[in-house]
C-alpha atoms as one frame of an Amber mdcrd trajectory, in Angstrom:
protein
  48.715 -30.568   2.732  47.646 -30.180   6.359  47.754 -27.215   8.689  50.728
 -28.828  10.409  52.717 -28.374   7.198  52.260 -24.607   7.250  54.789 -22.239
   8.806  54.000 -20.329  11.976  53.897 -17.052  10.036  51.372 -18.506   7.577
  49.162 -19.623  10.450  49.317 -16.157  12.002  48.398 -14.582   8.666  45.582
 -17.109   8.263  44.133 -16.044  11.613  44.185 -12.384  10.594  42.672 -13.022
   7.167  40.073 -15.380   8.660  38.993 -12.637  11.076  38.698 -10.234   8.139
  36.673 -12.794   6.184  34.260 -13.367   9.068  33.854  -9.651   9.770  33.362
  -8.899   6.057  30.509 -11.380   5.945  28.941  -9.922   9.094  29.200  -6.298
   7.930  28.210  -7.295   4.410  24.902  -8.617   5.751  23.859  -5.112   6.779
  25.236  -3.716   3.534  23.185  -6.103   1.382  20.010  -5.736   3.475  20.286
  -1.945   3.181  21.065  -2.191  -0.551  24.443  -0.485  -0.224  26.576  -3.009
  -2.132  27.423  -0.589  -4.941  28.528   2.016  -2.405  31.026  -0.523  -1.094
  32.333  -1.014  -4.623  32.857   2.732  -5.002  34.736   2.853  -1.693  36.905
  -0.108  -2.699  38.037   1.432  -5.971  38.836   4.737  -4.275  41.256   3.112
  -1.839  44.139   2.995  -4.325  44.225   6.797  -4.405  44.494   6.760  -0.605
  47.305   4.200  -0.620  49.328   6.239  -3.107  48.467   9.505  -1.368  49.516
   8.215   2.043  52.871   7.166   0.625  53.363  10.521  -1.095  52.580  12.493
   2.062  54.513  10.411   4.586  57.109   8.576   2.516  56.277   5.471   4.572
  54.753   2.226   3.372  53.936   0.433   6.612  50.473  -1.123   6.616  48.944
   1.229   9.197  49.904   4.354   7.253  48.658   2.983   3.953  45.374   1.771
   5.447  44.726   5.148   7.066  45.178   6.766   3.665  42.858   4.179   2.135
  40.157   4.889   4.742  40.343   8.630   4.034  40.079   8.021   0.289  37.216
   5.540   0.704  35.223   8.027   2.799  36.013  10.793   0.293  34.793   8.576
  -2.551  31.543   7.897  -0.703  31.166  11.611  -0.026  31.579  12.439  -3.710
  29.038   9.741  -4.521  26.486  11.330  -2.175  27.135  14.809  -3.628  26.724
  13.621  -7.206  23.419  12.001  -6.295  22.086  15.059  -4.460  23.379  17.899
  -6.637  22.614  16.340 -10.023  19.863  14.239 -11.539  22.299  11.377 -12.100
  20.906   7.961 -11.200  22.527   5.898  -8.464  24.090   3.349 -10.809  25.506
   6.018 -13.108  26.868   8.064 -10.182  28.514   4.963  -8.749  30.059   4.118
 -12.124  31.479   7.641 -12.380  33.087   7.481  -8.929  34.451   3.984  -9.568
  35.936   4.880 -12.950  37.511   8.191 -11.948  38.895   7.049  -8.593  40.216
   3.740  -9.896  41.833   5.418 -12.896  43.490   7.997 -10.654  44.695   5.295
  -8.277  46.225   3.181 -11.029  47.913   6.255 -12.537  49.444   7.223  -9.197
  50.592   3.745  -8.185  52.113   2.951 -11.575  53.604   6.427 -11.927  55.368
   6.719  -8.572  58.299   4.418  -9.495  58.645   6.118 -12.878  58.756   9.517
 -11.182  61.661   8.407  -9.036  60.016   8.033  -5.630  62.205   5.604  -3.667
  60.436   2.663  -2.056  57.276   3.108  -4.123  57.664  -0.119  -6.085  55.259
  -2.849  -5.033  52.252  -0.712  -4.105  50.406  -2.303  -7.034  50.130  -5.417
  -4.855  47.079  -3.768  -3.304  45.261  -4.450  -6.564  44.911  -8.188  -5.882
  46.181  -8.424  -2.300  49.443  -9.828  -1.031  49.184 -11.710   2.227  52.765
 -12.950   1.952  53.924  -9.446   2.856  51.893  -9.353   6.077  53.838  -9.479
   9.308  52.564 -10.889  12.571  51.856  -7.348  13.772  49.896  -6.593  10.577
  47.810  -9.744  10.911  46.976  -8.954  14.534  46.017  -5.398  13.548  43.607
  -6.712  10.900  42.123  -9.149  13.410  41.578  -6.439  16.032  39.866  -4.133
  13.542  37.689  -7.028  12.421  36.665  -7.791  16.008  35.835  -4.115  16.533
  33.634  -4.071  13.428  31.776  -7.182  14.614  31.179  -5.543  17.997  29.686
  -2.465  16.331  27.371  -4.643  14.219  26.208  -6.473  17.353  25.477  -3.120
  19.013  23.378  -1.680  16.153  21.905  -4.853  14.638  18.351  -4.235  15.873
  18.266  -0.621  14.689  19.982  -1.375  11.372  17.503  -4.182  10.684  14.562
  -1.854  11.324  15.971   0.790   8.965  16.733  -1.811   6.291  13.207  -3.263
   6.241  11.079  -0.190   7.011  12.930   3.107   6.741   9.718   5.175   6.878
   8.555   3.558  10.114  12.004   3.927  11.670  12.058   7.629  10.782   8.502
   8.192  12.005   9.263   6.592  15.366  12.254   8.838  15.962  15.204   6.646
  15.001  18.113   8.626  13.477  18.061   6.895  10.089  20.901   8.956   8.634
  23.141   8.156  11.609  22.472   4.429  11.294  23.072   4.616   7.541  26.334
   6.474   8.141  27.497   3.806  10.591  26.662   1.001   8.154  28.413   2.725
   5.254  31.359   3.531   7.518  31.644  -0.113   8.531  31.577  -1.135   4.882
  34.341   1.359   4.107  36.451   0.041   7.003  36.022  -3.602   5.947  36.798
  -2.734   2.346  40.055  -1.124   3.485  40.939  -3.916   5.920  40.319  -6.459
   3.163  42.858  -4.818   0.838  45.863  -6.886   1.997  43.817 -10.078   1.732
  42.016  -9.787  -1.611  42.986  -6.403  -3.065  40.985  -3.405  -4.276  39.624
  -5.179  -7.348  38.048  -8.102  -5.488  37.440  -6.863  -1.956  33.800  -5.959
  -2.617  33.121  -9.596  -3.467  34.208 -10.584   0.049  31.615  -8.190   1.471
  28.768  -9.097  -0.910  29.003 -12.804  -1.823  28.814 -14.316   1.716  25.576
 -12.533   2.716  23.973 -13.268  -0.645  24.839 -16.936  -0.190  23.650 -16.899
   3.429  20.317 -15.410   2.341  19.609 -18.684   0.550  19.767 -20.528   3.885
  17.668 -18.432   6.249  15.030 -15.719   6.621  16.176 -14.641  10.097  18.523
 -11.666  10.288  20.519 -12.962  13.265  21.106 -16.304  11.579  21.907 -14.543
   8.306  24.654 -12.507   9.968  26.264 -15.583  11.543  26.023 -17.793   8.440
  27.398 -14.991   6.274  30.342 -14.594   8.628  31.049 -18.329   8.558  30.996
 -18.366   4.755  33.434 -15.451   4.679  35.680 -17.195   7.193  35.709 -20.486
   5.255  36.480 -18.659   2.011  39.344 -16.716   3.627  40.947 -19.732   5.301
  40.634 -21.820   2.133  42.246 -19.099   0.039  45.187 -18.764   2.421  45.689
 -22.544   2.623  45.682 -23.090  -1.141  47.855 -20.047  -1.771  50.387 -21.235
   0.831  50.664 -24.606  -0.889  50.852 -23.123  -4.394  53.186 -20.137  -4.218
  52.278 -18.790  -7.648  48.576 -18.475  -6.849  47.436 -15.187  -5.311  45.336
 -15.438  -2.164  42.720 -12.852  -3.146  41.340 -14.570  -6.247  41.310 -17.915
  -4.411  39.280 -16.416  -1.552  36.728 -14.986  -3.977  36.560 -18.206  -5.989
  35.906 -20.199  -2.825  33.157 -17.773  -1.798  31.663 -18.097  -5.279  31.681
 -21.890  -5.010  29.909 -21.694  -1.655  27.343 -19.384  -3.242  26.831 -21.846
  -6.107  26.257 -24.697  -3.637  23.854 -22.529  -1.637  22.007 -21.577  -4.800
  21.299 -25.252  -5.481  20.614 -26.713  -2.029  19.743 -23.673   0.100  16.621
 -24.612   2.102  14.959 -21.185   1.745  15.595 -19.962  -1.780  17.692 -22.704
  -3.337  16.737 -24.196  -6.699  15.874 -27.578  -5.204  13.769 -26.068  -2.388
  11.827 -23.867  -4.783  11.231 -26.770  -7.157   9.924 -28.955  -4.333   7.711
 -26.131  -3.070   6.305 -25.686  -6.572   5.529 -29.406  -6.849   3.788 -29.366
  -3.461   1.624 -26.418  -4.508   0.743 -28.209  -7.742  -0.236 -31.334  -5.807
  -2.464 -29.341  -3.448  -4.190 -27.600  -6.349  -4.694 -30.964  -8.007  -6.390
 -32.366  -4.891  -8.728 -29.386  -4.669  -9.629 -29.585  -8.369 -10.497 -33.287
  -8.187 -14.162 -34.211  -7.539 -14.613 -34.338  -3.806 -11.158 -32.858  -3.364
 -12.312 -30.376  -0.718 -13.250 -33.183   1.669  -9.957 -35.023   1.321
C-alpha cells in the first residue's frame, strides 16, 4: 500500500495524529527528564471520568466537549496525587497507583454504565479506551494539530528553564527561578498531550506515546536539544506508521499499532544507539579493556 491509495480523509487524520505524535515526543522529553512519567500515567487514567462527566453535563459528544472534560479530570487527578503525597506519608509510587486505580475504575464504571442507564447517544464512548481515529473528522484532526503545535511552541519557550530545573533543581531555586511554576507548566503540558492523544491511542496506551519516544531518543544523544527533536521524530514515525497500517487493515486499531511501532523503534535504539546502546557500550568496554591491557604490559606506559 502507498500513500496514494489512502483516502483524503485518512490523509487528513494522519496529519493530525502525526502532529500529536511529534508533540507527544517533544513534551515527553521534559516529562522524562523531570521524572514525571508516572504523573502522566495518573492523568491519562483519569481522563475517562472527564469524558463521561462532560457527556453527562452537556449531553454532547463532540470532540471538543469531551476533551475539555478530559483535561479537567486529568488536572483533578494530578491535584489529588499532589494532595495524597503532601497530606499523607504515602510514597510516590503508591500514591500514583491509588489515583490510577480509583480514577480508571470510576471512568470504566461511568462509560459502561451510561448506555445501561438509558442515556441516549452514550454508546461508543468506550472507544476512548484504545482510541478511534476512524471517527475523527477533518475539523477534529486540525484541532489536534493546532493544539500539538501550541504545545511545541510552549516547550520551545521554556526549554532552557525546564532543562535547568530537571538537572539541578536546587541551583535553579537558589538562583531565583520559579521551580514550582516551571514544574506546573511541564505537568500541564503532559496533561494536555495525554488528553490530545486520547483519540489516537486511547487512555490505556497514551502514556506510552509520551514516554517511549524520549526514552528511545536518550539512547542516541546526550544533548537536550537533540533529544527533544529526535524524540519528536520517533513519535511522528510511530504515529504515521500506526495510521497507515490501520488504514490498510480495518480490523486493527490504530492506538496499539502506534505503541508497537514506538516499541520497535525503542528496541532498535537499545541495540544500536550510539550513546547508550548495547553495541556502543560493548565496544566502549572492549576499548577500556584494551587500554588497561596496554598499561599493564611491561613498558606499556611508554607505548
